[in-house]
Every structure is written in structure tokens, then in C-alpha cells.
C-alpha positions as CSV (number, residue, x, y, z in Angstrom):
1,X,120.3,106.9,105.8
2,X,120.3,103.8,103.6
3,X,122.9,102.1,101.4
4,X,121.7,99.6,98.8
5,X,124.3,97.5,97.0
6,X,124.5,94.4,94.7
7,X,126.8,91.7,96.2
8,X,128.4,89.2,93.8
9,X,127.3,86.2,95.9
10,X,124.9,85.9,98.8
11,X,124.9,82.1,99.1
12,X,122.3,79.8,97.8
13,X,122.5,76.9,95.4
14,X,124.4,78.6,92.6
15,X,127.6,80.6,92.6
16,X,126.6,84.2,92.1
17,X,123.1,83.6,93.6
18,X,121.4,84.0,90.2
19,X,120.4,80.4,89.2
20,X,117.3,78.5,88.1
21,X,115.6,78.2,91.5
22,X,112.0,77.2,92.3
23,X,111.8,78.9,95.7
24,X,113.4,81.8,97.5
25,X,115.2,79.6,100.0
26,X,117.4,78.3,97.2
27,X,118.4,81.8,96.0
28,X,120.6,82.9,98.9
29,X,120.9,83.5,102.6
30,X,117.9,85.4,103.9
31,X,118.5,88.2,106.4
32,X,115.7,89.8,108.3
33,X,116.1,93.3,109.7
34,X,118.9,92.8,112.3
35,X,121.5,95.2,113.8
36,X,125.0,94.6,112.4
37,X,126.3,97.4,114.6
38,X,125.5,98.6,118.1
39,X,126.9,101.8,119.5
40,X,129.4,102.0,116.6
41,X,130.7,98.4,117.1
42,X,130.2,95.5,114.7
43,X,128.1,92.7,116.0
44,X,130.7,89.9,115.4
45,X,128.2,87.0,115.8
46,X,125.9,88.5,113.1
47,X,128.8,89.2,110.8
48,X,130.2,85.6,111.3
49,X,126.7,84.2,110.5
50,X,126.6,86.1,107.2
51,X,130.2,85.4,106.1
52,X,129.8,81.7,106.7
53,X,127.0,81.5,104.3
54,X,128.7,83.0,101.2
55,X,131.4,81.7,98.9
56,X,133.6,84.8,99.0
57,X,133.6,86.0,102.6
58,X,136.5,88.4,102.3
59,X,134.7,90.3,99.4
60,X,131.4,90.4,101.3
61,X,133.1,91.7,104.4
62,X,134.7,94.5,102.4
63,X,131.5,95.4,100.7
64,X,129.5,95.4,103.9
65,X,132.2,97.6,105.5
66,X,131.9,100.0,102.5
67,X,128.1,100.2,103.0
68,X,128.4,100.9,106.7
69,X,130.9,103.6,105.9
70,X,128.5,105.1,103.4
71,X,125.7,105.2,105.9
72,X,128.0,106.8,108.5
73,X,129.1,109.5,106.0
74,X,125.5,110.2,105.0
75,X,124.5,110.5,108.7
76,X,127.3,112.9,109.4
77,X,126.4,115.1,106.4
78,X,122.8,115.2,107.5
79,X,123.9,116.3,111.0
80,X,126.0,119.0,109.4
81,X,123.1,120.2,107.3
82,X,120.7,120.4,110.3
83,X,123.4,122.1,112.4
84,X,123.9,124.8,109.7
85,X,120.3,125.5,108.7
86,X,118.2,124.1,111.6
87,X,116.0,121.0,111.7
88,X,112.8,122.9,110.8
89,X,114.3,124.4,107.7
90,X,115.7,121.1,106.6
91,X,112.3,119.5,107.0
92,X,110.7,122.3,105.0
93,X,113.3,121.9,102.2
94,X,112.6,118.2,102.0
95,X,108.9,118.8,101.8
96,X,109.4,121.4,99.1
97,X,111.5,119.0,97.1
98,X,108.7,116.4,97.2
99,X,106.1,118.9,96.1
100,X,108.4,120.3,93.4
101,X,108.8,116.8,91.9
102,X,105.1,116.2,92.1
103,X,104.3,119.5,90.4
104,X,106.6,118.7,87.5
105,X,105.0,115.3,87.0
106,X,101.4,116.6,87.2
107,X,102.1,119.3,84.7
108,X,103.5,116.7,82.3
109,X,100.6,114.3,82.8
110,X,98.2,117.0,81.9
111,X,99.6,117.0,78.4
112,X,99.1,113.3,77.9
113,X,95.8,112.8,76.0
114,X,93.1,111.3,78.3
115,X,92.1,107.7,77.5
116,X,92.9,104.0,78.2
117,X,96.0,102.6,76.6
118,X,96.7,98.9,76.6
119,X,99.7,96.7,75.7
120,X,101.1,93.3,76.5
121,X,104.5,91.7,76.2
122,X,106.0,88.4,77.1
123,X,109.0,86.9,78.9
124,X,110.4,84.0,76.9
125,X,109.8,81.5,79.7
126,X,110.5,81.0,83.4
127,X,113.4,78.7,82.9
128,X,111.4,75.7,84.1
129,X,109.0,75.3,81.2
130,X,109.0,76.7,77.7
131,X,105.7,78.6,78.2
132,X,105.9,82.4,77.5
133,X,104.9,84.6,80.5
134,X,102.5,87.4,79.8
135,X,102.7,90.9,81.3
136,X,99.7,93.0,80.5
137,X,99.0,96.7,81.3
138,X,96.3,99.2,81.0
139,X,97.3,102.9,81.4
140,X,94.3,105.1,82.3
141,X,94.8,108.8,81.9
142,X,92.1,110.9,83.5
143,X,93.2,114.3,82.3
144,X,91.7,115.9,85.4
145,X,93.7,118.6,87.1
146,X,92.7,117.8,90.7
147,X,91.9,120.1,93.6
148,X,93.9,123.3,93.2
149,X,93.5,125.9,96.0
150,X,92.0,129.3,95.5
151,X,95.2,131.0,96.3
152,X,96.8,129.5,93.2
153,X,96.2,132.3,90.7
154,X,97.3,130.6,87.6
155,X,96.3,127.5,85.6
156,X,98.4,124.6,86.7
157,X,98.4,123.3,83.2
158,X,100.4,126.4,82.2
159,X,102.8,126.1,85.0
160,X,105.1,124.1,82.7
161,X,105.9,124.3,79.1
162,X,104.9,121.6,76.7
163,X,107.2,119.0,78.4
164,X,107.9,120.6,81.7
165,X,110.1,123.6,82.7
166,X,109.1,125.4,85.9
167,X,109.6,129.1,85.8
168,X,108.6,129.8,89.5
169,X,107.2,126.8,91.3
170,X,107.1,128.6,94.6
171,X,104.2,130.7,93.4
172,X,102.1,127.8,92.3
173,X,100.4,127.5,95.6
174,X,99.4,124.4,97.6
175,X,99.8,121.2,95.6
176,X,96.8,119.5,93.9
177,X,95.5,116.1,95.0
178,X,94.2,113.0,93.3
179,X,95.3,110.5,90.7
180,X,95.9,111.5,87.1
181,X,97.2,108.1,85.9
182,X,96.4,104.5,86.9
183,X,98.8,101.8,85.7
184,X,97.0,98.5,86.0
185,X,98.7,95.1,85.5
186,X,95.5,93.1,85.8
187,X,95.6,90.3,83.1
188,X,99.2,89.5,83.7
189,X,100.0,85.8,84.2
190,X,100.1,84.1,87.6
191,X,103.4,83.8,89.4
192,X,105.6,81.0,87.9
193,X,107.7,78.2,89.2
194,X,111.0,79.8,88.0
195,X,113.0,82.7,89.4
196,X,111.6,85.5,87.1
197,X,108.8,86.5,89.5
198,X,108.8,90.2,90.5
199,X,107.8,91.5,93.8
200,X,105.5,94.6,94.0
201,X,108.4,96.9,94.9
202,X,110.1,96.0,91.6
203,X,107.0,96.7,89.6
204,X,106.5,100.0,91.3
205,X,110.1,101.0,90.7
206,X,109.9,100.1,87.0
207,X,106.8,102.4,86.7
208,X,108.6,105.2,88.6
209,X,111.5,104.8,86.1
210,X,109.4,105.1,83.0
211,X,107.5,108.2,84.1
212,X,110.6,109.9,85.3
213,X,112.3,109.3,82.0
214,X,109.4,111.0,80.2
215,X,110.1,114.3,81.9
216,X,112.4,116.6,79.9
217,X,114.1,117.9,83.0
218,X,116.6,116.2,85.3
219,X,113.9,116.1,87.9
220,X,114.7,115.1,91.5
221,X,114.0,111.4,92.0
222,X,111.7,111.7,95.0
223,X,108.5,109.9,96.0
224,X,106.6,113.1,94.9
225,X,106.8,112.0,91.3
226,X,104.4,109.1,92.0
227,X,101.7,111.0,94.0
228,X,99.6,111.5,90.9
229,X,100.2,107.9,89.7
230,X,98.5,104.7,91.0
231,X,100.1,101.3,90.4
232,X,97.8,98.3,90.5
233,X,99.7,95.0,90.7
234,X,97.4,92.0,91.5
235,X,98.8,89.8,94.2
236,X,99.9,86.3,93.1
237,X,100.9,87.4,89.6
238,X,104.2,87.7,87.8
239,X,104.3,91.3,88.8
240,X,103.5,90.8,92.5
241,X,104.5,87.3,93.6
242,X,103.8,85.8,97.0
243,X,106.3,83.9,99.1
244,X,108.0,81.5,98.8
245,X,108.4,82.3,95.1
246,X,111.9,82.6,93.6
247,X,112.4,86.2,92.7
248,X,116.1,86.8,91.7
249,X,115.2,87.3,88.1
250,X,112.3,89.6,88.8
251,X,114.7,92.4,89.6
252,X,117.1,92.0,86.7
253,X,114.9,90.6,83.9
254,X,111.1,91.0,84.6
255,X,111.7,94.6,85.5
256,X,113.0,95.1,81.9
257,X,109.8,93.6,80.4
258,X,107.6,95.7,82.7
259,X,109.3,98.8,81.3
260,X,108.9,97.5,77.7
261,X,105.2,96.9,78.1
262,X,104.5,100.2,79.8
263,X,106.4,102.1,77.1
264,X,104.5,100.2,74.4
265,X,101.2,101.2,76.0
266,X,102.3,104.8,76.2
267,X,103.3,104.8,72.6
268,X,99.6,104.9,71.7
269,X,99.2,108.1,73.7
270,X,102.5,110.0,73.0
271,X,104.1,108.3,70.0
272,X,106.6,111.1,69.5
273,X,108.1,110.4,72.9
274,X,108.5,106.6,73.0
275,X,111.5,104.5,71.6
276,X,111.4,101.0,70.3
277,X,112.2,98.2,72.5
278,X,115.8,97.9,73.7
279,X,117.6,94.6,74.2
280,X,115.4,93.9,77.2
281,X,117.8,91.7,79.2
282,X,120.8,92.1,81.5
283,X,122.3,88.8,80.3
284,X,123.2,87.8,83.9
285,X,126.3,85.7,83.7
286,X,127.7,84.1,86.9
287,X,130.8,81.9,87.0
288,X,132.0,80.1,90.1
289,X,134.7,77.6,91.1
290,X,138.1,77.4,92.9
291,X,140.8,79.8,91.7
292,X,144.0,77.6,91.2
293,X,146.2,80.6,91.9
294,X,144.9,80.9,95.5
295,X,143.1,77.7,96.2
296,X,140.1,79.7,97.3
297,X,136.5,79.8,95.9
298,X,135.6,82.6,93.6
299,X,132.2,83.9,92.4
300,X,132.0,86.3,89.4
301,X,128.9,88.0,88.2
302,X,128.6,90.3,85.2
303,X,125.9,91.8,83.1
304,X,126.3,92.3,79.3
305,X,124.9,95.2,77.4
306,X,122.9,95.2,74.2
307,X,121.3,97.5,71.6
308,X,119.2,100.5,72.5
309,X,115.9,100.9,70.8
310,X,115.7,103.5,68.0
311,X,114.1,106.8,69.0
312,X,111.6,108.9,67.2
313,X,114.3,111.3,66.1
314,X,117.5,109.3,66.0
315,X,119.0,105.8,66.0
316,X,119.6,103.7,69.1
317,X,123.0,103.4,70.7
318,X,125.0,100.2,70.2
319,X,126.5,98.1,73.1
320,X,124.9,100.0,76.0
321,X,122.9,99.2,79.1
322,X,119.4,100.6,79.0
323,X,116.4,101.0,81.3
324,X,116.5,99.0,84.5
325,X,120.0,97.6,84.3
326,X,121.9,100.2,86.4
327,X,125.2,98.5,85.6
328,X,128.3,98.9,83.5
329,X,130.7,96.5,81.7
330,X,133.6,94.7,83.4
331,X,136.8,95.7,81.7
332,X,138.7,92.7,80.2
333,X,141.9,93.6,82.0
334,X,140.2,93.8,85.4
335,X,138.4,90.5,84.8
336,X,141.5,88.6,83.8
337,X,143.5,90.0,86.7
338,X,141.0,89.1,89.4
339,X,139.7,85.8,88.2
340,X,140.8,82.6,86.3
341,X,139.1,83.7,83.2
342,X,140.2,85.0,79.8
343,X,138.2,87.2,77.4
344,X,138.5,85.8,73.9
345,X,136.2,88.2,72.2
346,X,134.5,91.5,73.1
347,X,132.9,93.4,70.2
348,X,129.7,94.8,68.7
349,X,127.4,92.3,67.1
350,X,127.1,93.3,63.4
351,X,123.7,93.6,61.8
352,X,121.8,92.8,65.0
353,X,119.8,95.9,65.1
354,X,116.2,96.5,63.9
355,X,115.9,98.6,60.8
356,X,113.6,101.4,59.8
357,X,113.7,105.2,59.5
358,X,116.0,105.0,62.5
359,X,117.9,101.9,63.2
360,X,118.2,100.4,66.7
361,X,121.6,99.8,68.3
362,X,123.6,96.6,67.8
363,X,124.2,94.1,70.5
364,X,127.5,92.7,71.9
365,X,129.5,89.6,71.4
366,X,131.2,88.5,74.6
367,X,133.2,85.3,74.7
368,X,134.9,84.1,77.9
369,X,137.2,81.1,78.4
370,X,137.4,79.5,81.8
371,X,140.9,78.6,83.0
372,X,139.7,76.2,85.7
373,X,136.7,73.9,86.0
374,X,133.7,76.2,86.7
375,X,129.9,76.2,87.3
376,X,128.4,78.7,84.7
377,X,124.9,80.1,85.0
378,X,123.1,82.4,82.6
379,X,119.8,84.2,83.4
380,X,118.7,86.1,80.3
381,X,115.8,87.0,78.1
382,X,114.9,87.9,74.5
383,X,116.2,84.6,73.1
384,X,112.8,83.6,71.7
385,X,110.9,86.8,71.5
386,X,112.9,89.6,69.9
387,X,112.9,93.3,70.9
388,X,110.0,94.9,69.0
389,X,110.2,97.7,66.5
390,X,107.8,100.6,66.7
391,X,105.8,102.6,64.2
392,X,106.8,100.4,61.2
393,X,110.4,99.7,62.3
394,X,111.6,96.1,62.3
395,X,112.5,94.0,65.3
396,X,116.0,93.7,66.6
397,X,117.8,90.3,66.6
398,X,117.1,88.0,69.4
399,X,120.0,86.9,71.6
400,X,122.1,83.7,71.3
401,X,124.3,81.8,73.7
402,X,126.8,79.1,72.7
403,X,129.1,76.9,74.7
404,X,132.3,75.8,72.9
405,X,133.6,72.5,74.3
406,X,137.2,71.3,74.3
407,X,136.2,68.8,71.7
408,X,135.5,71.7,69.3
409,X,131.7,71.1,69.3
410,X,129.4,74.1,69.8
411,X,126.3,73.8,71.8
412,X,123.5,76.4,71.5
413,X,122.1,77.0,75.0
414,X,118.7,78.3,76.1
415,X,118.3,81.7,77.7
416,X,118.3,80.3,81.2
417,X,120.7,77.4,82.2
418,X,123.4,76.2,84.4
419,X,126.2,73.9,83.3
420,X,129.8,72.8,84.1
421,X,132.6,74.0,81.9
422,X,136.0,72.3,82.0
423,X,139.2,74.2,81.8
424,X,139.7,75.7,78.4
425,X,136.0,75.6,77.4
426,X,134.2,78.9,76.5
427,X,130.9,80.6,76.6
428,X,129.9,83.1,73.9
429,X,127.0,85.4,74.5
430,X,125.5,87.4,71.6
431,X,123.2,90.0,73.1
432,X,120.0,91.3,71.4
433,X,119.9,94.4,69.3
434,X,117.4,97.2,69.7
435,X,114.2,97.5,67.6
436,X,114.0,100.0,64.8
437,X,111.7,103.1,64.7
438,X,109.6,104.2,61.8
439,X,109.1,102.7,58.3
440,X,112.2,102.8,56.1
441,X,112.0,105.6,53.6
């Protein structure tokens, strides 16, 4: 069993552990594989070591306890499953699930026209310099079925409908082998000084996400989906950085651009399946300081949604997290109750969408006032290069961030920065809108 969670602070140079760092040692407390429990008992020395390296130890202890409880519950459920059905049957079921996912993906890929499809997109910068960072991809589709066994009596290409519904996968026979699609990021820029480097696992996950989304069914998210897909991410590049590169932004920002560039490449192959670019950023906002109500440090981390890209058959949705964000908004009431912060504005951003036959979604305006002196950090994208439209649709609006000082002055900020806000000062984030799809009629 495994439990993966996002903690609001794991130490490091900046509150919220999401700042402009140049190496991974600045980004947070690094934990190798160690046992936090032995024979059902917490290892107090390990726990103390962790909690003494974060700003909000009570929160972290609660979250770690929740993760341990989740693993315990999962282990108990697995034991119950094996006790009820037997270990052998449980193993066979797991194997069948992997092969079922693989069959769905292979049948879909056989409907993608063979060929090589290329695209490139850019991160605005790495936060250290102003130079754009290129991500390039070549998607090679072979169109080859692979080695199907003789006992499979039917054409695997006909196993599924046009976009993938299995009528009786149990009769398909032993699964095929071989790669149908290669996703090659050769040509992407070398790893950078800032914290937007992605590790190989992030790049692989972004590819997994894109191809799973292309299936029309709610397909099981298993490793079987990627058996027919090969991902090539050259070491030492922005999509497969080597230590000690800073990588916090690779998960939350670069993953978004990997999705964008892969979708853009696939739009040449299956244009009726691919949407325009979404906002393309999580707008990672972290605020830290000392809460005057308790006298204790606090660390707050939120992400801010934007506009969805328009789709081939309908508009994009406004004010929504899309693609690799995996997060939701923080309600204003919960935010103000828990932290010395006040939400001054929370609304859709009018006319921020790309236009066309189908409009993209609008972004969001989120303005927060700090009620104590704070360190504020933003890690965001699409401030320079706007979300692109597709098939004749126009681009969405790029994002904008403003700091409103107590003097009344307004300061436009870059997409990646850290600054001190005094009590009563505000930060206003206007997130990007989604690109439009199709030429306006």
C-alpha cells in the first residue's frame, strides 16, 4: 500500500516550500526511504527529526498520521480481499486488470493515423533569467498491431469500437506485445538554474495522463495503459533533470507544459479529439508568517484555477482546474477562519478567454489581503506566452499578478517571485484564460 499526499510545508528556504530555488537542498527537508513505524509503533526519533524541520509541525504530524492510517486501512482491505477470494485469484484479477487496460489502449492507438507528429511549446522562464524554456516532442505512431497469438480468433483492431468500448475482452486471447507509440522529448532545452525542472517520473506521468484522457471510457488507471507507449526523456534536460537541480516547479508547472506540447502534437493526428490550451499553470501561491492570534508560525499554500481550453464541439469551462493540477479551490470562509488573511475579491475574469467557433473558459481574479506581515511567493506560468488557440481559434489572455501596497501604489509582478507584504497589503492574481477552438463563423 502507498499513500501520496501534498504537505503545505516541508521546510526549505521559503514558507510553503515552493520558492525560487537553485538547488534541491533549498526546497525542503529531504527524506530517504526510512521506517517511520516499526511493529505498529511510531519511531519517535524519526518523527521528531521531521517535525523540527518544518514551520507547522502540528499540521505535519496530523497529515502524516492520516497517511499512516490510510495505508493501514488499505492493508486491512487487501487482507480481507485475499482471505475472501484467495491470494491466487487476487493475483489473477490484478493481472487481468493490467491486461484489460492495455487492450483498451492498444485498440485506441490502432485508430490513430501512423506517422510522426511534432510540436514545441515554452515555459515563460525559469525564474532566474528571462529566457524561455523549450519543450519539444515527436510522437511516432507505428500503426502496427504487434504479435497476437493464434488462439485470438478476431482482429484486435475490431475488439473496440471507434474510440474504445470492449464487448468481451476475456475472449480476445493473450495480449499483444511491442510499442505502438513513441513519445520522444529529444530537442528540449537542457535543465535550468531555477526550480521548474521536471524529473523523469513527472514527464512519464504527464504522458500517462494525456493518453488516458484520450480514451472514451473510464478506463482503469493501471500501468497496463503504457505498455504500448514508450517515453524518451533525455537525461539532463528540462524533462529529466539530474541532481541537484531544483524541481519543485517541475511537478506543478512544467508538467502542465508537457501536457500542452503533447496535445499540440497529437492535434495533427486526431484534430477532432484535441482541445485548445488551457490556462497552463497552477498559480502556486504560498504565504507564511506568524499568526498574531496564536503567536505561532503559519504556512498557507493554494492553487488558483483558470480557463479550460475550448474543445472541438463545445466551449471551455471557466474558472476550473484542468490537466495536471489535481487540486480544488480553498473556500474563502475556510481560509479566513484558519489564517490571518482576508479574501477581498474572488470572481471570474471577464473577457480573458480565447475566441473562435468555440470560446475558451475565462480565468479567475483572486485578491488576498494579509492581516500580518508575511512572506509571499508565487510560482506561475503563462504570464509571457499565452495559452494557444487551436484550428483558427485565438489565444487566451495571459496571466497577471499585482501587489497593492499600503501607499496605494500597484506593482506588476513577474510570474515567479518572492516578496514581503506588510499588514494590510494585498496580492491580486488574474489567471490565464483558455484558448479558443476553430475560426469564428
